[in-house]
PDBQT receptor file of N, H, CA, C and O in Angstrom, charges set to zero:
ATOM      1  N   MET A   1     -39.492 -26.490  -0.984  1.00  0.00    +0.000 N 
ATOM      2  CA  MET A   1     -38.207 -25.415  -1.728  1.00  0.00    +0.000 C 
ATOM      3  C   MET A   1     -37.008 -25.412  -2.592  1.00  0.00    +0.000 C 
ATOM      4  O   MET A   1     -35.923 -25.569  -2.031  1.00  0.00    +0.000 OA
ATOM      5  N   PRO A   2     -37.037 -25.281  -3.681  1.00  0.00    +0.000 N 
ATOM      6  CA  PRO A   2     -35.676 -25.148  -4.328  1.00  0.00    +0.000 C 
ATOM      7  C   PRO A   2     -34.741 -24.928  -4.043  1.00  0.00    +0.000 C 
ATOM      8  O   PRO A   2     -34.595 -23.819  -3.529  1.00  0.00    +0.000 OA
ATOM      9  N   GLU A   3     -33.457 -25.863  -4.192  1.00  0.00    +0.000 N 
ATOM     10  H   GLU A   3     -33.576 -26.764  -4.609  1.00  0.00    +0.000 HD
ATOM     11  CA  GLU A   3     -32.206 -25.532  -3.732  1.00  0.00    +0.000 C 
ATOM     12  C   GLU A   3     -31.514 -24.732  -4.829  1.00  0.00    +0.000 C 
ATOM     13  O   GLU A   3     -31.836 -24.708  -6.017  1.00  0.00    +0.000 OA
ATOM     14  N   VAL A   4     -30.427 -24.026  -4.192  1.00  0.00    +0.000 N 
ATOM     15  H   VAL A   4     -30.166 -24.045  -3.227  1.00  0.00    +0.000 HD
ATOM     16  CA  VAL A   4     -29.437 -23.453  -5.624  1.00  0.00    +0.000 C 
ATOM     17  C   VAL A   4     -28.978 -24.439  -6.551  1.00  0.00    +0.000 C 
ATOM     18  O   VAL A   4     -28.331 -25.397  -6.129  1.00  0.00    +0.000 OA
ATOM     19  N   GLY A   5     -29.187 -24.339  -7.530  1.00  0.00    +0.000 N 
ATOM     20  H   GLY A   5     -29.713 -23.561  -7.874  1.00  0.00    +0.000 HD
ATOM     21  CA  GLY A   5     -28.654 -25.187  -8.852  1.00  0.00    +0.000 C 
ATOM     22  C   GLY A   5     -29.788 -25.839  -9.409  1.00  0.00    +0.000 C 
ATOM     23  O   GLY A   5     -29.905 -25.943 -10.630  1.00  0.00    +0.000 OA
ATOM     24  N   ASP A   6     -31.067 -26.519  -8.207  1.00  0.00    +0.000 N 
ATOM     25  H   ASP A   6     -30.971 -26.435  -7.215  1.00  0.00    +0.000 HD
ATOM     26  CA  ASP A   6     -32.233 -26.781  -8.645  1.00  0.00    +0.000 C 
ATOM     27  C   ASP A   6     -32.423 -26.574 -10.125  1.00  0.00    +0.000 C 
ATOM     28  O   ASP A   6     -31.418 -26.067 -10.622  1.00  0.00    +0.000 OA
ATOM     29  N   MET A   7     -33.444 -26.817 -11.034  1.00  0.00    +0.000 N 
ATOM     30  H   MET A   7     -34.261 -27.229 -10.630  1.00  0.00    +0.000 HD
ATOM     31  CA  MET A   7     -34.171 -26.172 -12.257  1.00  0.00    +0.000 C 
ATOM     32  C   MET A   7     -35.403 -26.028 -11.733  1.00  0.00    +0.000 C 
ATOM     33  O   MET A   7     -35.973 -26.767 -10.931  1.00  0.00    +0.000 OA
ATOM     34  N   ALA A   8     -35.933 -24.627 -12.441  1.00  0.00    +0.000 N 
ATOM     35  H   ALA A   8     -35.470 -24.027 -13.093  1.00  0.00    +0.000 HD
ATOM     36  CA  ALA A   8     -36.729 -23.552 -11.751  1.00  0.00    +0.000 C 
ATOM     37  C   ALA A   8     -37.966 -24.536 -11.772  1.00  0.00    +0.000 C 
ATOM     38  O   ALA A   8     -37.620 -25.417 -12.560  1.00  0.00    +0.000 OA
ATOM     39  N   PRO A   9     -38.886 -24.752 -11.435  1.00  0.00    +0.000 N 
ATOM     40  CA  PRO A   9     -40.612 -25.051 -11.557  1.00  0.00    +0.000 C 
ATOM     41  C   PRO A   9     -41.143 -24.795 -13.127  1.00  0.00    +0.000 C 
ATOM     42  O   PRO A   9     -40.873 -23.679 -13.569  1.00  0.00    +0.000 OA
ATOM     43  N   ASP A  10     -41.515 -25.261 -13.583  1.00  0.00    +0.000 N 
ATOM     44  H   ASP A  10     -41.734 -26.168 -13.223  1.00  0.00    +0.000 HD
ATOM     45  CA  ASP A  10     -42.491 -24.407 -14.887  1.00  0.00    +0.000 C 
ATOM     46  C   ASP A  10     -43.508 -23.738 -14.325  1.00  0.00    +0.000 C 
ATOM     47  O   ASP A  10     -43.883 -23.738 -13.153  1.00  0.00    +0.000 OA
ATOM     48  N   PHE A  11     -43.948 -23.135 -15.318  1.00  0.00    +0.000 N 
ATOM     49  H   PHE A  11     -43.644 -23.135 -16.271  1.00  0.00    +0.000 HD
ATOM     50  CA  PHE A  11     -44.836 -21.851 -14.905  1.00  0.00    +0.000 C 
ATOM     51  C   PHE A  11     -45.344 -21.112 -15.879  1.00  0.00    +0.000 C 
ATOM     52  O   PHE A  11     -44.477 -20.812 -16.699  1.00  0.00    +0.000 OA
ATOM     53  N   GLU A  12     -46.714 -20.572 -16.198  1.00  0.00    +0.000 N 
ATOM     54  H   GLU A  12     -47.419 -20.817 -15.532  1.00  0.00    +0.000 HD
ATOM     55  CA  GLU A  12     -47.425 -20.541 -17.168  1.00  0.00    +0.000 C 
ATOM     56  C   GLU A  12     -48.029 -18.836 -16.756  1.00  0.00    +0.000 C 
ATOM     57  O   GLU A  12     -48.944 -18.572 -15.976  1.00  0.00    +0.000 OA
ATOM     58  N   LEU A  13     -46.930 -17.556 -17.801  1.00  0.00    +0.000 N 
ATOM     59  H   LEU A  13     -46.186 -17.771 -18.435  1.00  0.00    +0.000 HD
ATOM     60  CA  LEU A  13     -47.859 -16.202 -17.767  1.00  0.00    +0.000 C 
ATOM     61  C   LEU A  13     -48.776 -15.772 -18.764  1.00  0.00    +0.000 C 
ATOM     62  O   LEU A  13     -48.780 -16.675 -19.600  1.00  0.00    +0.000 OA
ATOM     63  N   LYS A  14     -49.801 -14.586 -19.233  1.00  0.00    +0.000 N 
ATOM     64  H   LYS A  14     -49.797 -13.852 -18.554  1.00  0.00    +0.000 HD
ATOM     65  CA  LYS A  14     -49.513 -14.314 -20.063  1.00  0.00    +0.000 C 
ATOM     66  C   LYS A  14     -48.316 -13.270 -20.553  1.00  0.00    +0.000 C 
ATOM     67  O   LYS A  14     -47.422 -12.725 -19.906  1.00  0.00    +0.000 OA
ATOM     68  N   SER A  15     -48.525 -13.238 -21.398  1.00  0.00    +0.000 N 
ATOM     69  H   SER A  15     -49.251 -13.681 -21.924  1.00  0.00    +0.000 HD
ATOM     70  CA  SER A  15     -47.024 -12.548 -22.522  1.00  0.00    +0.000 C 
ATOM     71  C   SER A  15     -47.519 -10.957 -22.251  1.00  0.00    +0.000 C 
ATOM     72  O   SER A  15     -48.588 -10.657 -21.720  1.00  0.00    +0.000 OA
ATOM     73  N   HIS A  16     -46.570 -10.068 -22.702  1.00  0.00    +0.000 N 
ATOM     74  H   HIS A  16     -45.701 -10.311 -23.133  1.00  0.00    +0.000 HD
ATOM     75  CA  HIS A  16     -46.880  -8.537 -22.224  1.00  0.00    +0.000 C 
ATOM     76  C   HIS A  16     -46.446  -8.218 -23.432  1.00  0.00    +0.000 C 
ATOM     77  O   HIS A  16     -46.235  -7.007 -23.482  1.00  0.00    +0.000 OA
ATOM     78  N   LEU A  17     -46.101  -9.035 -24.938  1.00  0.00    +0.000 N 
ATOM     79  H   LEU A  17     -46.272 -10.019 -24.898  1.00  0.00    +0.000 HD
ATOM     80  CA  LEU A  17     -45.948  -8.571 -26.012  1.00  0.00    +0.000 C 
ATOM     81  C   LEU A  17     -47.741  -8.910 -27.049  1.00  0.00    +0.000 C 
ATOM     82  O   LEU A  17     -48.458  -8.333 -27.867  1.00  0.00    +0.000 OA
ATOM     83  N   ASP A  18     -47.694 -10.001 -26.401  1.00  0.00    +0.000 N 
ATOM     84  H   ASP A  18     -47.112 -10.470 -25.737  1.00  0.00    +0.000 HD
ATOM     85  CA  ASP A  18     -49.517 -10.042 -27.062  1.00  0.00    +0.000 C 
ATOM     86  C   ASP A  18     -50.322 -10.769 -26.274  1.00  0.00    +0.000 C 
ATOM     87  O   ASP A  18     -50.395 -11.997 -26.231  1.00  0.00    +0.000 OA
ATOM     88  N   LYS A  19     -50.923  -9.983 -25.654  1.00  0.00    +0.000 N 
ATOM     89  H   LYS A  19     -50.864  -8.986 -25.689  1.00  0.00    +0.000 HD
ATOM     90  CA  LYS A  19     -52.467 -10.356 -24.976  1.00  0.00    +0.000 C 
ATOM     91  C   LYS A  19     -52.775 -11.558 -24.897  1.00  0.00    +0.000 C 
ATOM     92  O   LYS A  19     -52.627 -12.191 -23.852  1.00  0.00    +0.000 OA
ATOM     93  N   ASP A  20     -53.510 -12.351 -26.573  1.00  0.00    +0.000 N 
ATOM     94  H   ASP A  20     -53.631 -11.837 -27.422  1.00  0.00    +0.000 HD
ATOM     95  CA  ASP A  20     -53.498 -13.105 -26.143  1.00  0.00    +0.000 C 
ATOM     96  C   ASP A  20     -52.832 -14.506 -26.337  1.00  0.00    +0.000 C 
ATOM     97  O   ASP A  20     -53.215 -15.595 -26.764  1.00  0.00    +0.000 OA
ATOM     98  N   LYS A  21     -51.941 -14.120 -25.954  1.00  0.00    +0.000 N 
ATOM     99  H   LYS A  21     -51.629 -13.235 -25.607  1.00  0.00    +0.000 HD
ATOM    100  CA  LYS A  21     -50.903 -15.496 -26.224  1.00  0.00    +0.000 C 
ATOM    101  C   LYS A  21     -50.008 -15.500 -24.445  1.00  0.00    +0.000 C 
ATOM    102  O   LYS A  21     -49.837 -14.594 -23.629  1.00  0.00    +0.000 OA
ATOM    103  N   LYS A  22     -49.567 -17.164 -24.441  1.00  0.00    +0.000 N 
ATOM    104  H   LYS A  22     -49.706 -17.900 -25.103  1.00  0.00    +0.000 HD
ATOM    105  CA  LYS A  22     -49.322 -17.578 -22.695  1.00  0.00    +0.000 C 
ATOM    106  C   LYS A  22     -47.713 -17.963 -22.785  1.00  0.00    +0.000 C 
ATOM    107  O   LYS A  22     -47.224 -18.601 -23.717  1.00  0.00    +0.000 OA
ATOM    108  N   VAL A  23     -47.082 -17.526 -21.800  1.00  0.00    +0.000 N 
ATOM    109  H   VAL A  23     -47.479 -17.008 -21.043  1.00  0.00    +0.000 HD
ATOM    110  CA  VAL A  23     -45.689 -17.762 -22.063  1.00  0.00    +0.000 C 
ATOM    111  C   VAL A  23     -45.218 -18.898 -21.146  1.00  0.00    +0.000 C 
ATOM    112  O   VAL A  23     -45.592 -18.788 -19.978  1.00  0.00    +0.000 OA
ATOM    113  N   LYS A  24     -44.622 -19.749 -21.387  1.00  0.00    +0.000 N 
ATOM    114  H   LYS A  24     -44.318 -19.839 -22.335  1.00  0.00    +0.000 HD
ATOM    115  CA  LYS A  24     -44.105 -21.451 -19.933  1.00  0.00    +0.000 C 
ATOM    116  C   LYS A  24     -42.555 -20.985 -20.117  1.00  0.00    +0.000 C 
ATOM    117  O   LYS A  24     -42.104 -20.499 -21.154  1.00  0.00    +0.000 OA
ATOM    118  N   LEU A  25     -41.997 -21.166 -19.203  1.00  0.00    +0.000 N 
ATOM    119  H   LEU A  25     -42.363 -21.561 -18.361  1.00  0.00    +0.000 HD
ATOM    120  CA  LEU A  25     -40.898 -21.068 -18.870  1.00  0.00    +0.000 C 
ATOM    121  C   LEU A  25     -40.330 -22.243 -19.316  1.00  0.00    +0.000 C 
ATOM    122  O   LEU A  25     -39.156 -22.095 -19.652  1.00  0.00    +0.000 OA
ATOM    123  N   SER A  26     -40.874 -23.631 -19.460  1.00  0.00    +0.000 N 
ATOM    124  H   SER A  26     -41.829 -23.751 -19.186  1.00  0.00    +0.000 HD
ATOM    125  CA  SER A  26     -40.304 -24.495 -20.543  1.00  0.00    +0.000 C 
ATOM    126  C   SER A  26     -40.063 -23.878 -21.518  1.00  0.00    +0.000 C 
ATOM    127  O   SER A  26     -38.855 -24.067 -21.660  1.00  0.00    +0.000 OA
ATOM    128  N   ASP A  27     -40.399 -23.232 -22.334  1.00  0.00    +0.000 N 
ATOM    129  H   ASP A  27     -41.380 -23.078 -22.218  1.00  0.00    +0.000 HD
ATOM    130  CA  ASP A  27     -40.358 -22.331 -23.803  1.00  0.00    +0.000 C 
ATOM    131  C   ASP A  27     -39.326 -22.009 -23.733  1.00  0.00    +0.000 C 
ATOM    132  O   ASP A  27     -38.970 -21.848 -24.900  1.00  0.00    +0.000 OA
ATOM    133  N   PHE A  28     -38.514 -21.780 -23.081  1.00  0.00    +0.000 N 
ATOM    134  H   PHE A  28     -38.803 -21.911 -22.133  1.00  0.00    +0.000 HD
ATOM    135  CA  PHE A  28     -36.867 -20.839 -23.053  1.00  0.00    +0.000 C 
ATOM    136  C   PHE A  28     -36.073 -22.107 -23.063  1.00  0.00    +0.000 C 
ATOM    137  O   PHE A  28     -35.165 -22.277 -23.876  1.00  0.00    +0.000 OA
ATOM    138  N   ARG A  29     -36.443 -23.091 -22.073  1.00  0.00    +0.000 N 
ATOM    139  H   ARG A  29     -37.181 -22.953 -21.413  1.00  0.00    +0.000 HD
ATOM    140  CA  ARG A  29     -35.228 -24.336 -21.260  1.00  0.00    +0.000 C 
ATOM    141  C   ARG A  29     -34.261 -24.879 -22.512  1.00  0.00    +0.000 C 
ATOM    142  O   ARG A  29     -34.624 -25.672 -23.381  1.00  0.00    +0.000 OA
ATOM    143  N   GLY A  30     -33.082 -24.325 -22.405  1.00  0.00    +0.000 N 
ATOM    144  H   GLY A  30     -32.787 -23.681 -21.699  1.00  0.00    +0.000 HD
ATOM    145  CA  GLY A  30     -32.030 -24.819 -23.470  1.00  0.00    +0.000 C 
ATOM    146  C   GLY A  30     -31.911 -24.073 -24.285  1.00  0.00    +0.000 C 
ATOM    147  O   GLY A  30     -31.064 -24.465 -25.087  1.00  0.00    +0.000 OA
ATOM    148  N   LYS A  31     -32.622 -22.480 -24.717  1.00  0.00    +0.000 N 
ATOM    149  H   LYS A  31     -33.310 -22.161 -24.065  1.00  0.00    +0.000 HD
ATOM    150  CA  LYS A  31     -32.406 -21.911 -25.941  1.00  0.00    +0.000 C 
ATOM    151  C   LYS A  31     -32.077 -20.944 -25.043  1.00  0.00    +0.000 C 
ATOM    152  O   LYS A  31     -30.984 -20.410 -25.235  1.00  0.00    +0.000 OA
ATOM    153  N   LYS A  32     -32.694 -20.588 -24.155  1.00  0.00    +0.000 N 
ATOM    154  H   LYS A  32     -33.581 -21.022 -23.999  1.00  0.00    +0.000 HD
ATOM    155  CA  LYS A  32     -32.152 -19.137 -23.477  1.00  0.00    +0.000 C 
ATOM    156  C   LYS A  32     -32.422 -18.436 -22.040  1.00  0.00    +0.000 C 
ATOM    157  O   LYS A  32     -33.485 -18.413 -21.420  1.00  0.00    +0.000 OA
ATOM    158  N   ASN A  33     -31.217 -17.890 -21.688  1.00  0.00    +0.000 N 
ATOM    159  H   ASN A  33     -30.353 -17.909 -22.192  1.00  0.00    +0.000 HD
ATOM    160  CA  ASN A  33     -31.113 -17.271 -20.461  1.00  0.00    +0.000 C 
ATOM    161  C   ASN A  33     -32.105 -16.575 -19.560  1.00  0.00    +0.000 C 
ATOM    162  O   ASN A  33     -32.109 -15.400 -19.928  1.00  0.00    +0.000 OA
ATOM    163  N   VAL A  34     -32.987 -16.741 -18.510  1.00  0.00    +0.000 N 
ATOM    164  H   VAL A  34     -32.984 -17.696 -18.211  1.00  0.00    +0.000 HD
ATOM    165  CA  VAL A  34     -34.280 -16.160 -17.994  1.00  0.00    +0.000 C 
ATOM    166  C   VAL A  34     -33.740 -15.945 -16.675  1.00  0.00    +0.000 C 
ATOM    167  O   VAL A  34     -32.952 -16.610 -16.002  1.00  0.00    +0.000 OA
ATOM    168  N   VAL A  35     -34.480 -14.625 -16.417  1.00  0.00    +0.000 N 
ATOM    169  H   VAL A  35     -35.120 -14.085 -16.964  1.00  0.00    +0.000 HD
ATOM    170  CA  VAL A  35     -34.117 -13.848 -15.362  1.00  0.00    +0.000 C 
ATOM    171  C   VAL A  35     -35.690 -13.402 -14.744  1.00  0.00    +0.000 C 
ATOM    172  O   VAL A  35     -36.475 -12.630 -15.295  1.00  0.00    +0.000 OA
ATOM    173  N   ILE A  36     -35.867 -14.036 -13.603  1.00  0.00    +0.000 N 
ATOM    174  H   ILE A  36     -35.229 -14.663 -13.155  1.00  0.00    +0.000 HD
ATOM    175  CA  ILE A  36     -37.333 -13.981 -13.045  1.00  0.00    +0.000 C 
ATOM    176  C   ILE A  36     -37.378 -12.744 -11.657  1.00  0.00    +0.000 C 
ATOM    177  O   ILE A  36     -37.013 -12.908 -10.493  1.00  0.00    +0.000 OA
ATOM    178  N   ALA A  37     -37.906 -11.643 -12.248  1.00  0.00    +0.000 N 
ATOM    179  H   ALA A  37     -38.202 -11.511 -13.194  1.00  0.00    +0.000 HD
ATOM    180  CA  ALA A  37     -37.673 -10.779 -10.835  1.00  0.00    +0.000 C 
ATOM    181  C   ALA A  37     -39.056 -10.324 -10.366  1.00  0.00    +0.000 C 
ATOM    182  O   ALA A  37     -39.947  -9.978 -11.142  1.00  0.00    +0.000 OA
ATOM    183  N   PHE A  38     -39.161 -10.351  -9.061  1.00  0.00    +0.000 N 
ATOM    184  H   PHE A  38     -38.438 -10.632  -8.430  1.00  0.00    +0.000 HD
ATOM    185  CA  PHE A  38     -40.345  -9.430  -9.102  1.00  0.00    +0.000 C 
ATOM    186  C   PHE A  38     -40.245  -7.926  -8.795  1.00  0.00    +0.000 C 
ATOM    187  O   PHE A  38     -39.167  -7.429  -8.470  1.00  0.00    +0.000 OA
ATOM    188  N   TYR A  39     -41.258  -7.280  -8.888  1.00  0.00    +0.000 N 
ATOM    189  H   TYR A  39     -42.134  -7.684  -9.152  1.00  0.00    +0.000 HD
ATOM    190  CA  TYR A  39     -40.628  -5.970  -8.278  1.00  0.00    +0.000 C 
ATOM    191  C   TYR A  39     -41.863  -5.037  -7.948  1.00  0.00    +0.000 C 
ATOM    192  O   TYR A  39     -42.216  -4.233  -8.811  1.00  0.00    +0.000 OA
ATOM    193  N   PRO A  40     -42.547  -5.106  -6.723  1.00  0.00    +0.000 N 
ATOM    194  CA  PRO A  40     -43.416  -4.416  -6.338  1.00  0.00    +0.000 C 
ATOM    195  C   PRO A  40     -43.799  -3.268  -6.944  1.00  0.00    +0.000 C 
ATOM    196  O   PRO A  40     -42.877  -2.670  -7.499  1.00  0.00    +0.000 OA
ATOM    197  N   LEU A  41     -45.247  -2.600  -7.033  1.00  0.00    +0.000 N 
ATOM    198  H   LEU A  41     -45.995  -3.086  -6.582  1.00  0.00    +0.000 HD
ATOM    199  CA  LEU A  41     -45.661  -0.827  -7.648  1.00  0.00    +0.000 C 
ATOM    200  C   LEU A  41     -44.453  -0.331  -6.462  1.00  0.00    +0.000 C 
ATOM    201  O   LEU A  41     -43.770  -1.089  -5.773  1.00  0.00    +0.000 OA
ATOM    202  N   ASP A  42     -44.434   1.003  -6.466  1.00  0.00    +0.000 N 
ATOM    203  H   ASP A  42     -44.989   1.619  -7.025  1.00  0.00    +0.000 HD
ATOM    204  CA  ASP A  42     -43.746   2.179  -5.867  1.00  0.00    +0.000 C 
ATOM    205  C   ASP A  42     -44.850   2.384  -4.717  1.00  0.00    +0.000 C 
ATOM    206  O   ASP A  42     -44.659   2.683  -3.538  1.00  0.00    +0.000 OA
ATOM    207  N   TRP A  43     -46.276   2.096  -5.509  1.00  0.00    +0.000 N 
ATOM    208  H   TRP A  43     -46.432   1.853  -6.467  1.00  0.00    +0.000 HD
ATOM    209  CA  TRP A  43     -46.893   2.902  -4.590  1.00  0.00    +0.000 C 
ATOM    210  C   TRP A  43     -47.411   1.582  -3.308  1.00  0.00    +0.000 C 
ATOM    211  O   TRP A  43     -48.345   1.637  -2.507  1.00  0.00    +0.000 OA
ATOM    212  N   THR A  44     -46.603   0.703  -3.485  1.00  0.00    +0.000 N 
ATOM    213  H   THR A  44     -45.844   0.659  -4.135  1.00  0.00    +0.000 HD
ATOM    214  CA  THR A  44     -46.983  -0.582  -2.528  1.00  0.00    +0.000 C 
ATOM    215  C   THR A  44     -46.326  -0.259  -0.867  1.00  0.00    +0.000 C 
ATOM    216  O   THR A  44     -45.379   0.527  -0.899  1.00  0.00    +0.000 OA
ATOM    217  N   PRO A  45     -46.676  -0.716   0.414  1.00  0.00    +0.000 N 
ATOM    218  CA  PRO A  45     -46.048  -0.552   1.167  1.00  0.00    +0.000 C 
ATOM    219  C   PRO A  45     -44.574  -1.860   1.040  1.00  0.00    +0.000 C 
ATOM    220  O   PRO A  45     -43.509  -1.733   1.643  1.00  0.00    +0.000 OA
ATOM    221  N   VAL A  46     -44.946  -3.077   0.070  1.00  0.00    +0.000 N 
ATOM    222  H   VAL A  46     -45.811  -3.181  -0.420  1.00  0.00    +0.000 HD
ATOM    223  CA  VAL A  46     -43.913  -4.042   0.154  1.00  0.00    +0.000 C 
ATOM    224  C   VAL A  46     -42.913  -3.236   0.292  1.00  0.00    +0.000 C 
ATOM    225  O   VAL A  46     -41.771  -3.683   0.405  1.00  0.00    +0.000 OA
TER     226      VAL A  46
């Protein structure tokens, strides 16, 4: 389990801007701030 201040583990997701492109968290390391948020759909019971 990561602790406060630990570097986030690298992961890869599909880009919402280009459907054929994938984006890795490490692509932004040292370049931009990244905010990761989880938003369950409005109609889910979560």
